[in-house]
MARDODO-91322 format. One line per field, with one value per atom (N, C-alpha, C): residue number from 1; residue in one letter; atom name; z, y, x. Coordinates in Angstrom, 1 decimal, always signed. Layout:
N
k NUM, ...
r A, ...
a CA, ...
c3 Z, ...
c2 Y, ...
c1 X, ...
END
This chain:
183
k 1, 1, 1, 2, 2, 2, 3, 3, 3, 4, 4, 4, 5, 5, 5, 6, 6, 6, 7, 7, 7, 8, 8, 8, 9, 9, 9, 10, 10, 10, 11, 11, 11, 12, 12, 12, 13, 13, 13, 14, 14, 14, 15, 15, 15, 16, 16, 16, 17, 17, 17, 18, 18, 18, 19, 19, 19, 20, 20, 20, 21, 21, 21, 22, 22, 22, 23, 23, 23, 24, 24, 24, 25, 25, 25, 26, 26, 26, 27, 27, 27, 28, 28, 28, 29, 29, 29, 30, 30, 30, 31, 31, 31, 32, 32, 32, 33, 33, 33, 34, 34, 34, 35, 35, 35, 36, 36, 36, 37, 37, 37, 38, 38, 38, 39, 39, 39, 40, 40, 40, 41, 41, 41, 42, 42, 42, 43, 43, 43, 44, 44, 44, 45, 45, 45, 46, 46, 46, 47, 47, 47, 48, 48, 48, 49, 49, 49, 50, 50, 50, 51, 51, 51, 52, 52, 52, 53, 53, 53, 54, 54, 54, 55, 55, 55, 56, 56, 56, 57, 57, 57, 58, 58, 58, 59, 59, 59, 60, 60, 60, 61, 61, 61, 62, 62, 62, 63, 63, 63, 64, 64, 64, 65, 65, 65, 66, 66, 66, 67, 67, 67, 68, 68, 68, 69, 69, 69, 70, 70, 70, 71, 71, 71, 72, 72, 72, 73, 73, 73, 74, 74, 74, 75, 75, 75, 76, 76, 76, 77, 77, 77, 78, 78, 78, 79, 79, 79, 80, 80, 80, 81, 81, 81, 82, 82, 82, 83, 83, 83, 84, 84, 84, 85, 85, 85, 86, 86, 86, 87, 87, 87, 88, 88, 88, 89, 89, 89, 90, 90, 90, 91, 91, 91, 92, 92, 92, 93, 93, 93, 94, 94, 94, 95, 95, 95, 96, 96, 96, 97, 97, 97, 98, 98, 98, 99, 99, 99, 100, 100, 100, 101, 101, 101, 102, 102, 102, 103, 103, 103, 104, 104, 104, 105, 105, 105, 106, 106, 106, 107, 107, 107, 108, 108, 108, 109, 109, 109, 110, 110, 110, 111, 111, 111, 112, 112, 112, 113, 113, 113, 114, 114, 114, 115, 115, 115, 116, 116, 116, 117, 117, 117, 118, 118, 118, 119, 119, 119, 120, 120, 120, 121, 121, 121, 122, 122, 122, 123, 123, 123, 124, 124, 124, 125, 125, 125, 126, 126, 126, 127, 127, 127, 128, 128, 128, 129, 129, 129, 130, 130, 130, 131, 131, 131, 132, 132, 132, 133, 133, 133, 134, 134, 134, 135, 135, 135, 136, 136, 136, 137, 137, 137, 138, 138, 138, 139, 139, 139, 140, 140, 140, 141, 141, 141, 142, 142, 142, 143, 143, 143, 144, 144, 144, 145, 145, 145, 146, 146, 146, 147, 147, 147, 148, 148, 148, 149, 149, 149, 150, 150, 150, 151, 151, 151, 152, 152, 152, 153, 153, 153, 154, 154, 154, 155, 155, 155, 156, 156, 156, 157, 157, 157, 158, 158, 158, 159, 159, 159, 160, 160, 160, 161, 161, 161, 162, 162, 162, 163, 163, 163, 164, 164, 164, 165, 165, 165, 166, 166, 166, 167, 167, 167, 168, 168, 168, 169, 169, 169, 170, 170, 170, 171, 171, 171, 172, 172, 172, 173, 173, 173, 174, 174, 174, 175, 175, 175, 176, 176, 176, 177, 177, 177, 178, 178, 178, 179, 179, 179, 180, 180, 180, 181, 181, 181, 182, 182, 182, 183, 183, 183
r M, M, M, P, P, P, H, H, H, A, A, A, A, A, A, L, L, L, A, A, A, H, H, H, P, P, P, P, P, P, R, R, R, W, W, W, L, L, L, T, T, T, A, A, A, A, A, A, Q, Q, Q, L, L, L, H, H, H, P, P, P, A, A, A, P, P, P, A, A, A, A, A, A, G, G, G, V, V, V, R, R, R, D, D, D, W, W, W, L, L, L, F, F, F, N, N, N, Q, Q, Q, D, D, D, S, S, S, L, L, L, T, T, T, R, R, R, R, R, R, L, L, L, T, T, T, V, V, V, L, L, L, S, S, S, E, E, E, D, D, D, G, G, G, F, F, F, S, S, S, V, V, V, T, T, T, P, P, P, L, L, L, E, E, E, E, E, E, G, G, G, W, W, W, Q, Q, Q, R, R, R, L, L, L, R, R, R, S, S, S, D, D, D, E, E, E, C, C, C, S, S, S, A, A, A, L, L, L, N, N, N, V, V, V, A, A, A, P, P, P, G, G, G, S, S, S, Q, Q, Q, G, G, G, W, W, W, V, V, V, R, R, R, E, E, E, V, V, V, Y, Y, Y, L, L, L, R, R, R, G, G, G, H, H, H, G, G, G, Q, Q, Q, P, P, P, W, W, W, V, V, V, F, F, F, A, A, A, R, R, R, S, S, S, V, V, V, A, A, A, A, A, A, R, R, R, S, S, S, A, A, A, L, L, L, E, E, E, G, G, G, S, S, S, G, G, G, L, L, L, N, N, N, L, L, L, A, A, A, E, E, E, L, L, L, G, G, G, S, S, S, R, R, R, S, S, S, L, L, L, G, G, G, E, E, E, L, L, L, L, L, L, F, F, F, S, S, S, D, D, D, R, R, R, A, A, A, F, F, F, D, D, D, R, R, R, G, G, G, E, E, E, L, L, L, Q, Q, Q, A, A, A, C, C, C, H, H, H, Y, Y, Y, P, P, P, A, A, A, P, P, P, W, W, W, L, L, L, P, P, P, A, A, A, E, E, E, V, V, V, R, R, R, S, S, S, E, E, E, R, R, R, L, L, L, W, W, W, A, A, A, R, R, R, R, R, R, S, S, S, C, C, C, F, F, F, S, S, S, R, R, R, G, G, G, A, A, A, L, L, L, G, G, G, V, V, V, L, L, L, V, V, V, A, A, A, E, E, E, V, V, V, F, F, F, L, L, L, P, P, P, A, A, A, F, F, F, W, W, W, Q, Q, Q, H, H, H, A, A, A, G, G, G, I, I, I, D, D, D, P, P, P
a N, CA, C, N, CA, C, N, CA, C, N, CA, C, N, CA, C, N, CA, C, N, CA, C, N, CA, C, N, CA, C, N, CA, C, N, CA, C, N, CA, C, N, CA, C, N, CA, C, N, CA, C, N, CA, C, N, CA, C, N, CA, C, N, CA, C, N, CA, C, N, CA, C, N, CA, C, N, CA, C, N, CA, C, N, CA, C, N, CA, C, N, CA, C, N, CA, C, N, CA, C, N, CA, C, N, CA, C, N, CA, C, N, CA, C, N, CA, C, N, CA, C, N, CA, C, N, CA, C, N, CA, C, N, CA, C, N, CA, C, N, CA, C, N, CA, C, N, CA, C, N, CA, C, N, CA, C, N, CA, C, N, CA, C, N, CA, C, N, CA, C, N, CA, C, N, CA, C, N, CA, C, N, CA, C, N, CA, C, N, CA, C, N, CA, C, N, CA, C, N, CA, C, N, CA, C, N, CA, C, N, CA, C, N, CA, C, N, CA, C, N, CA, C, N, CA, C, N, CA, C, N, CA, C, N, CA, C, N, CA, C, N, CA, C, N, CA, C, N, CA, C, N, CA, C, N, CA, C, N, CA, C, N, CA, C, N, CA, C, N, CA, C, N, CA, C, N, CA, C, N, CA, C, N, CA, C, N, CA, C, N, CA, C, N, CA, C, N, CA, C, N, CA, C, N, CA, C, N, CA, C, N, CA, C, N, CA, C, N, CA, C, N, CA, C, N, CA, C, N, CA, C, N, CA, C, N, CA, C, N, CA, C, N, CA, C, N, CA, C, N, CA, C, N, CA, C, N, CA, C, N, CA, C, N, CA, C, N, CA, C, N, CA, C, N, CA, C, N, CA, C, N, CA, C, N, CA, C, N, CA, C, N, CA, C, N, CA, C, N, CA, C, N, CA, C, N, CA, C, N, CA, C, N, CA, C, N, CA, C, N, CA, C, N, CA, C, N, CA, C, N, CA, C, N, CA, C, N, CA, C, N, CA, C, N, CA, C, N, CA, C, N, CA, C, N, CA, C, N, CA, C, N, CA, C, N, CA, C, N, CA, C, N, CA, C, N, CA, C, N, CA, C, N, CA, C, N, CA, C, N, CA, C, N, CA, C, N, CA, C, N, CA, C, N, CA, C, N, CA, C, N, CA, C, N, CA, C, N, CA, C, N, CA, C, N, CA, C, N, CA, C, N, CA, C, N, CA, C, N, CA, C, N, CA, C, N, CA, C, N, CA, C, N, CA, C, N, CA, C, N, CA, C, N, CA, C, N, CA, C, N, CA, C, N, CA, C, N, CA, C, N, CA, C, N, CA, C, N, CA, C, N, CA, C, N, CA, C, N, CA, C, N, CA, C, N, CA, C, N, CA, C, N, CA, C, N, CA, C, N, CA, C, N, CA, C, N, CA, C, N, CA, C, N, CA, C, N, CA, C
c3 +15.3, +15.7, +14.6, +15.0, +14.0, +13.9, +12.9, +12.6, +13.0, +13.7, +14.1, +12.9, +13.2, +12.1, +12.4, +11.3, +11.5, +10.9, +11.8, +11.5, +10.2, +9.6, +8.5, +7.6, +6.9, +6.4, +5.2, +4.7, +3.6, +2.4, +1.7, +0.3, -0.7, -1.1, -2.2, -3.6, -4.2, -5.3, -6.2, -7.5, -8.6, -8.9, -9.6, -9.8, -10.3, -11.4, -11.8, -10.6, -9.9, -8.6, -7.5, -7.5, -6.3, -6.3, -5.8, -5.6, -4.1, -4.0, -4.9, -5.2, -6.2, -6.7, -5.5, -5.1, -4.2, -5.0, -4.6, -5.4, -6.2, -7.3, -8.2, -7.9, -6.8, -6.5, -5.8, -4.9, -4.3, -5.2, -6.0, -7.2, -8.0, -8.3, -9.0, -8.2, -6.8, -6.1, -5.8, -5.7, -5.6, -6.7, -7.9, -9.5, -10.2, -10.0, -10.9, -11.1, -12.2, -12.5, -12.2, -12.1, -12.1, -10.7, -10.5, -9.3, -8.0, -7.2, -6.1, -5.2, -5.4, -4.6, -5.6, -6.9, -7.7, -7.4, -7.4, -7.2, -6.0, -4.8, -3.6, -3.4, -4.1, -4.2, -5.0, -5.9, -6.5, -5.6, -5.1, -4.2, -3.0, -2.4, -1.3, -1.7, -3.0, -3.6, -3.1, -3.2, -3.0, -1.2, -0.8, +0.9, +1.2, +0.4, +0.5, +1.2, +2.1, +2.8, +3.1, +3.5, +3.9, +5.0, +6.0, +7.2, +7.5, +7.3, +7.7, +9.1, +9.3, +10.7, +11.2, +10.2, +10.8, +9.4, +9.4, +8.2, +8.8, +8.0, +8.6, +7.8, +8.6, +8.0, +9.0, +8.3, +9.1, +8.5, +9.2, +8.6, +7.7, +6.8, +5.9, +6.1, +5.9, +6.2, +5.0, +5.3, +4.3, +3.1, +3.4, +2.2, +1.2, +2.0, +0.9, +0.5, +1.2, +0.4, -0.6, -0.5, -1.8, -2.8, -2.6, -3.7, -4.4, -3.4, -4.0, -4.7, -4.5, -5.0, -4.2, -2.9, -2.1, -1.2, -0.4, +0.7, +1.7, +2.6, +3.5, +4.7, +5.4, +6.6, +5.8, +4.6, +4.2, +4.8, +5.0, +5.3, +4.2, +4.5, +3.8, +4.4, +3.5, +3.8, +3.9, +5.2, +5.4, +5.8, +4.9, +5.1, +5.2, +6.4, +6.6, +6.9, +6.2, +6.1, +6.4, +6.5, +6.1, +5.2, +4.1, +3.2, +3.5, +4.0, +4.5, +3.4, +3.7, +3.2, +4.1, +4.0, +5.2, +6.6, +6.5, +7.9, +8.4, +7.7, +8.1, +7.8, +8.3, +7.8, +6.9, +5.3, +4.6, +4.0, +4.1, +3.5, +4.5, +4.9, +5.5, +4.4, +4.1, +3.0, +3.7, +3.1, +3.7, +2.3, +2.5, +1.0, +1.6, +0.8, +1.2, -0.2, +0.2, -0.9, -0.2, -0.9, -0.2, -0.4, +1.1, +0.9, +0.0, -0.3, -1.4, -2.6, -3.0, -4.2, -4.1, -3.0, -2.8, -2.7, -2.1, -1.9, -3.3, -3.7, -4.9, -6.1, -5.8, -6.9, -7.1, -6.2, -6.4, -5.9, -5.6, -4.9, -3.4, -2.8, -1.5, -0.8, -0.3, +0.2, +1.7, +2.3, +3.6, +3.3, +2.1, +2.0, +1.5, +1.6, +1.2, +2.0, +3.3, +4.3, +4.1, +4.0, +3.7, +2.3, +1.4, -0.3, -0.2, -1.4, -1.5, -2.6, -2.0, -2.7, -4.1, -4.1, -5.2, -6.5, -6.1, -7.0, -7.4, -6.9, -7.3, -8.2, -7.9, -8.8, -9.9, -10.1, -11.3, -12.2, -11.4, -12.4, -13.0, -12.4, -13.1, -13.9, -15.4, -16.2, -16.4, -15.5, -15.6, -14.8, -14.0, -13.1, -13.7, -13.9, -14.5, -13.4, -13.1, -12.3, -12.5, -11.6, -11.6, -11.5, -11.5, -11.2, -10.2, -10.0, -8.6, -8.1, -6.7, -6.0, -4.8, -4.4, -3.2, -2.4, -1.0, +0.2, +1.2, +2.4, +3.4, +4.5, +4.6, +5.2, +6.8, +7.4, +8.7, +9.7, +10.7, +11.6, +12.4, +12.8, +13.5, +13.1, +11.6, +11.0, +10.7, +11.3, +11.2, +12.5, +12.4, +13.6, +14.5, +15.7, +16.7, +16.4, +16.2, +16.1, +15.0, +13.8, +12.7, +12.7, +13.7, +13.6, +13.4, +12.6, +12.2, +11.4, +11.5, +10.7, +9.2, +8.4, +7.1, +6.2, +6.4, +5.6, +4.3, +3.2, +1.7, +1.9, +0.9, +0.7, -0.6, -1.1, -2.5, -2.5, -3.3, -3.3, -4.9, -5.3, -6.5, -6.3, -7.0, -7.1, -8.3, -7.9, -9.1, -9.4, -10.5, -10.8, -11.6, -11.4, -12.1, -12.0, -13.1, -13.0, -12.1, -11.2, -10.0, -8.9, -8.8, -7.8, -7.8, -6.9, -6.7, -5.5, -5.6, -4.5, -4.5, -3.4, -3.1, -2.2, -3.0, -2.1, -1.9, -0.5, -0.1, +0.5, -0.1, +0.6, +1.1, +2.5, +3.1, +3.3, +2.5, +2.4, +4.0, +4.6, +6.0, +6.0, +7.0, +7.0, +6.6, +7.1, +6.9, +5.2, +4.4, +3.3, +2.4, +2.7, +2.2, +2.5, +3.6, +4.1, +3.1, +3.1, +2.3, +0.8, +0.2, -1.2, -1.5, -0.3, -0.4, -1.0, -0.8, -1.2, +0.2, +0.1, +1.0, +0.9, +1.5, +1.1, +1.7
c2 +6.4, +5.1, +4.6, +4.7, +4.2, +2.4, +2.2, +0.7, -0.1, -1.1, -1.8, -2.6, -2.4, -3.0, -4.7, -5.2, -6.9, -7.5, -8.8, -9.6, -9.8, -10.2, -10.8, -9.9, -8.8, -8.0, -8.8, -8.4, -9.2, -9.2, -10.4, -10.5, -10.2, -8.8, -8.7, -9.3, -10.1, -10.8, -10.4, -10.6, -10.2, -11.7, -11.6, -12.5, -13.9, -13.7, -14.6, -15.2, -14.5, -15.0, -15.8, -15.7, -16.0, -17.5, -18.5, -19.9, -20.5, -21.1, -21.5, -20.4, -20.3, -19.1, -19.3, -18.2, -18.2, -18.6, -18.9, -19.2, -17.9, -18.6, -17.6, -16.3, -16.4, -15.3, -14.3, -14.8, -14.0, -13.4, -14.1, -13.9, -12.4, -12.5, -11.6, -10.1, -10.5, -8.9, -8.5, -9.4, -9.0, -8.3, -8.7, -8.4, -7.8, -7.4, -6.6, -5.4, -4.8, -3.6, -2.3, -2.6, -1.5, -0.6, +0.3, +1.1, +0.2, -0.1, -0.7, -0.1, +1.2, +2.0, +1.8, +1.8, +1.5, +0.1, -0.7, -2.1, -2.5, -1.7, -1.9, -1.2, -0.1, +0.7, -0.1, -1.1, -1.9, -2.8, -3.5, -4.9, -4.5, -3.0, -2.6, -1.9, -1.9, -1.5, -0.1, +0.9, +2.3, +2.5, +1.5, +1.5, +1.5, +2.3, +2.5, +3.7, +3.6, +5.1, +4.8, +5.7, +6.1, +6.5, +5.9, +6.5, +6.7, +8.2, +8.1, +7.8, +7.0, +6.7, +7.6, +7.6, +8.6, +9.3, +10.2, +10.8, +12.1, +11.8, +13.0, +12.5, +13.2, +12.9, +11.8, +10.6, +9.7, +9.3, +8.7, +7.7, +6.4, +6.4, +5.4, +3.9, +2.8, +1.6, +1.2, +0.2, -0.2, -0.5, -1.3, -1.9, -0.8, +0.2, +1.3, +2.1, +2.7, +3.1, +2.4, +1.1, +0.6, +0.7, +0.1, +0.5, +1.8, +2.8, +4.5, +5.0, +3.9, +4.2, +5.3, +5.5, +6.5, +6.0, +6.9, +6.3, +5.8, +4.7, +4.0, +5.1, +5.0, +6.2, +7.4, +7.4, +8.7, +9.2, +10.4, +11.0, +11.0, +10.6, +10.6, +10.9, +11.3, +11.5, +10.0, +9.5, +8.6, +8.8, +8.0, +8.1, +6.7, +6.4, +5.0, +5.5, +4.4, +4.5, +3.1, +3.3, +2.0, +2.4, +1.2, +1.5, +0.5, +1.1, +0.3, -0.2, -1.1, -1.5, -1.4, -0.6, -0.5, -0.5, +0.3, +0.7, -0.2, -1.5, -2.4, -2.1, -2.2, -2.1, -3.5, -3.1, -4.2, -4.5, -3.2, -3.1, -2.0, -2.4, -1.4, -1.0, +0.4, +0.8, +1.9, +1.8, +2.6, +3.0, +4.4, +5.0, +6.0, +5.9, +6.7, +7.3, +8.6, +9.1, +9.9, +9.7, +10.4, +12.0, +12.6, +14.1, +14.7, +14.3, +14.7, +15.0, +13.9, +13.9, +14.8, +14.5, +15.2, +16.6, +17.2, +18.6, +19.3, +20.2, +20.7, +20.0, +18.8, +18.1, +18.8, +19.5, +19.7, +19.0, +17.7, +17.0, +17.0, +17.4, +17.7, +16.6, +15.4, +14.3, +14.7, +15.7, +16.3, +16.7, +17.1, +17.6, +16.5, +15.5, +14.3, +14.2, +14.1, +13.8, +12.3, +12.5, +11.1, +10.7, +11.2, +10.9, +10.0, +9.2, +8.1, +8.5, +8.2, +8.5, +7.9, +6.5, +5.7, +6.5, +7.1, +7.8, +8.9, +9.5, +10.9, +10.1, +9.1, +8.5, +8.2, +7.5, +6.9, +7.9, +9.2, +10.2, +11.3, +11.2, +11.9, +10.9, +11.4, +10.3, +10.5, +11.6, +11.6, +10.7, +9.9, +9.1, +7.5, +6.8, +5.6, +4.6, +3.4, +2.5, +1.4, +1.2, +0.1, -1.5, -2.3, -3.7, -4.1, -4.6, -5.3, -6.2, -6.4, -6.9, -7.7, -8.7, -9.1, -9.8, -9.9, -10.6, -11.0, -11.8, -11.9, -10.5, -9.9, -8.5, -8.8, -8.2, -8.6, -8.0, -9.0, -8.5, -7.1, -7.1, -5.9, -4.6, -4.9, -3.4, -3.0, -3.9, -3.4, -2.9, -2.2, -1.3, -2.6, -2.3, -3.2, -4.1, -3.4, -3.9, -4.9, -4.6, -5.7, -6.8, -6.6, -7.5, -8.9, -9.3, -11.0, -11.3, -12.7, -13.3, -13.4, -13.3, -14.0, -13.4, -11.9, -11.5, -10.9, -11.3, -10.9, -9.3, -9.1, -7.4, -7.3, -6.2, -5.8, -4.6, -4.3, -2.8, -2.6, -1.2, -0.7, +0.5, +1.1, +2.5, +3.3, +4.4, +5.2, +6.3, +6.3, +7.4, +8.8, +9.8, +10.8, +11.9, +11.7, +12.2, +11.7, +12.5, +12.2, +11.6, +11.9, +11.5, +10.4, +9.3, +8.2, +7.8, +7.5, +7.2, +5.7, +5.2, +3.7, +3.2, +2.3, +2.3, +0.8, +0.6, -0.9, -1.0, -2.1, -2.4, -4.0, -4.0, -5.2, -5.6, -6.9, -7.4, -8.0, -7.6, -7.9, -8.9, -9.8, -11.1, -10.4, -9.4, -9.0, -8.8, -8.1, -8.2, -9.5, -10.6, -11.7, -12.5, -12.3, -13.0, -12.3, -11.0, -10.1, -10.6, -10.9, -11.2, -12.6, -13.6, -14.8, -15.6, -15.3, -15.7, -16.5, -17.6, -18.3, -17.8, -17.2, -16.8, -17.8
c1 +4.4, +5.2, +6.1, +7.3, +8.2, +8.2, +8.3, +8.3, +9.7, +9.5, +10.8, +11.5, +12.7, +13.5, +13.3, +13.2, +13.0, +14.3, +14.4, +15.8, +15.3, +14.2, +14.2, +13.2, +13.5, +12.5, +11.6, +10.5, +9.8, +10.5, +10.2, +10.7, +9.8, +9.7, +8.7, +9.1, +7.8, +8.1, +7.3, +7.4, +6.4, +5.7, +4.7, +3.9, +4.7, +5.7, +6.6, +7.3, +7.7, +8.6, +7.9, +6.6, +5.8, +5.6, +6.3, +6.0, +5.9, +4.9, +4.0, +3.0, +2.4, +1.5, +0.1, -0.2, -1.7, -2.9, -3.8, -5.2, -5.6, -6.2, -6.5, -7.1, -8.0, -8.9, -7.9, -7.0, -6.1, -5.0, -4.4, -3.7, -4.3, -5.9, -6.3, -6.1, -6.5, -6.4, -5.0, -4.1, -2.9, -2.1, -2.5, -1.8, -2.7, -3.9, -4.7, -4.1, -4.0, -3.5, -4.2, -5.7, -6.7, -6.7, -7.2, -7.6, -8.0, -7.4, -7.9, -9.1, -9.0, -10.2, -11.4, -11.2, -12.4, -12.9, -12.0, -12.7, -13.3, -12.7, -13.4, -14.7, -14.7, -15.9, -17.0, -16.7, -17.7, -18.0, -17.1, -17.3, -18.1, -18.0, -18.7, -19.8, -20.3, -21.5, -21.7, -20.6, -20.5, -20.4, -20.0, -19.8, -18.3, -17.6, -16.1, -15.9, -14.8, -14.5, -13.0, -12.3, -10.6, -10.7, -9.9, -9.8, -8.3, -7.8, -6.3, -5.9, -4.9, -4.7, -3.5, -2.4, -1.0, -0.4, -0.1, +0.7, +1.7, +2.7, +3.8, +5.4, +6.2, +7.4, +8.2, +8.8, +9.4, +10.6, +11.4, +12.5, +12.1, +12.2, +11.4, +12.2, +11.5, +12.2, +13.2, +14.0, +14.9, +14.4, +13.4, +12.6, +12.0, +11.6, +11.2, +12.1, +13.2, +14.2, +14.8, +14.9, +15.5, +14.6, +13.2, +12.1, +12.4, +12.7, +12.5, +13.8, +14.7, +16.2, +16.8, +16.7, +16.8, +17.9, +18.7, +19.8, +19.1, +19.8, +19.2, +18.8, +17.8, +17.5, +17.0, +16.8, +16.2, +14.9, +14.6, +13.2, +12.2, +11.0, +10.0, +8.6, +7.7, +6.3, +5.5, +5.1, +4.2, +2.8, +2.0, +0.6, +0.1, -0.6, -1.4, -2.4, -3.4, -4.7, -5.4, -6.8, -7.6, -8.4, -8.6, -9.6, -10.6, -11.7, -13.0, -13.9, -14.8, -15.9, -17.0, -18.1, -19.3, -18.9, -17.7, -17.1, -16.2, -15.9, -15.1, -13.6, -12.5, -11.2, -11.1, -11.0, -10.6, -9.1, -8.6, -7.1, -6.7, -5.1, -4.3, -3.4, -3.5, -2.4, -1.5, -0.3, +0.8, +1.5, +1.6, +2.2, +3.3, +4.4, +5.6, +6.1, +6.8, +7.5, +8.9, +9.8, +11.1, +11.1, +11.3, +11.3, +12.0, +13.5, +14.0, +13.5, +12.4, +11.7, +10.3, +9.7, +8.5, +8.4, +9.2, +9.4, +9.7, +8.9, +9.1, +8.3, +7.8, +7.1, +5.5, +5.2, +3.8, +2.7, +3.1, +2.0, +2.2, +1.2, +1.0, -0.1, +0.7, +0.0, -0.8, -0.2, -0.8, -2.2, -2.7, -4.1, -5.0, -4.7, -5.5, -6.7, -6.4, -7.4, -8.1, -9.3, -10.2, -10.2, -9.7, -9.7, -8.5, -8.9, -8.0, -6.8, -5.6, -4.5, -4.4, -5.0, -5.2, -5.8, -6.9, -7.7, -7.0, -6.4, -5.3, -4.4, -3.6, -2.6, -3.1, -4.4, -4.9, -5.4, -5.8, -6.4, -5.3, -4.1, -3.2, -2.2, -2.4, -1.7, -0.3, +0.2, +1.7, +2.5, +1.5, +2.3, +2.0, +3.2, +3.5, +3.4, +2.8, +2.7, +4.0, +4.7, +5.8, +4.9, +6.0, +5.4, +4.9, +3.9, +3.3, +4.0, +4.2, +5.0, +4.2, +4.4, +3.5, +4.2, +4.1, +4.6, +3.6, +4.0, +3.3, +3.9, +2.9, +3.3, +3.9, +4.8, +5.3, +4.2, +3.9, +2.6, +3.0, +4.3, +4.6, +4.5, +4.5, +4.1, +2.8, +1.7, +0.5, +0.0, -1.0, -1.8, -2.1, -2.1, -2.3, -3.8, -4.7, -6.1, -6.4, -5.5, -5.4, -4.3, -3.4, -2.2, -2.4, -1.9, -2.0, -0.9, -0.7, +0.6, +0.1, +0.9, +0.8, -0.4, -0.4, -1.5, -0.7, -1.6, -1.1, -1.0, -0.1, +0.0, +0.6, +0.5, +0.9, +1.6, +2.2, +3.1, +3.4, +3.4, +4.0, +4.2, +5.0, +5.6, +4.9, +4.6, +4.1, +5.0, +5.5, +6.6, +6.0, +6.5, +6.2, +7.7, +8.4, +9.8, +10.6, +11.2, +12.2, +11.1, +9.8, +9.0, +8.4, +8.8, +8.2, +7.4, +6.3, +5.1, +5.0, +5.6, +5.6, +4.2, +3.3, +2.0, +2.1, +1.9, +1.6, +0.3, -0.4, -1.8, -1.9, -2.4, -2.3, -3.8, -4.1, -5.4, -5.8, -7.0, -7.1, -8.4, -8.3, -9.4, -10.6, -11.2, -12.7, -12.6, -11.7, -11.8, -12.1, -11.3, -11.3, -12.6, -13.1, -14.4, -15.4, -15.5, -16.6, -16.3, -15.2, -14.9, -15.6, -15.6, -15.7, -14.6, -13.4, -12.2, -11.5, -10.8, -10.2, -8.6, -8.0, -6.6, -5.6
END
């Protein structure tokens, strides 16, 4: 399902640009450099799982093309998943890579299945992680069953040579509830 173009796409901001700054607990989850997969595994006491929702070649959104430094309207591999704690969707994640950089890179995102992309990126030391940015994620871009306004999201780009993998993670209400944090 292609994502609708928004009249006002989100403004992804770094921690220093985000005013007013979110509460400390929210800020810690948005801007922590550690693997989100590992942090969710600890928080869920090993009740963590990944559920693929959709993956395949799609036209990338304008904010994704800009972040990956590719031409507007470029094709890319899109992977959308739920990161779950005890079966509940805690995080909606959307990862994208431009087709032009992905083909021939040796990284086959189609083979991940229910494995965590984050775990793969963190275990491959050749990937460098760019700066984390955050925004309130546009509700129309979320799956219908978790669609909600003003959900916090973060994204960063993992780079290895010419390949960039942009990973966006949207924290869902069930996550904040389990973490005991009021977003």
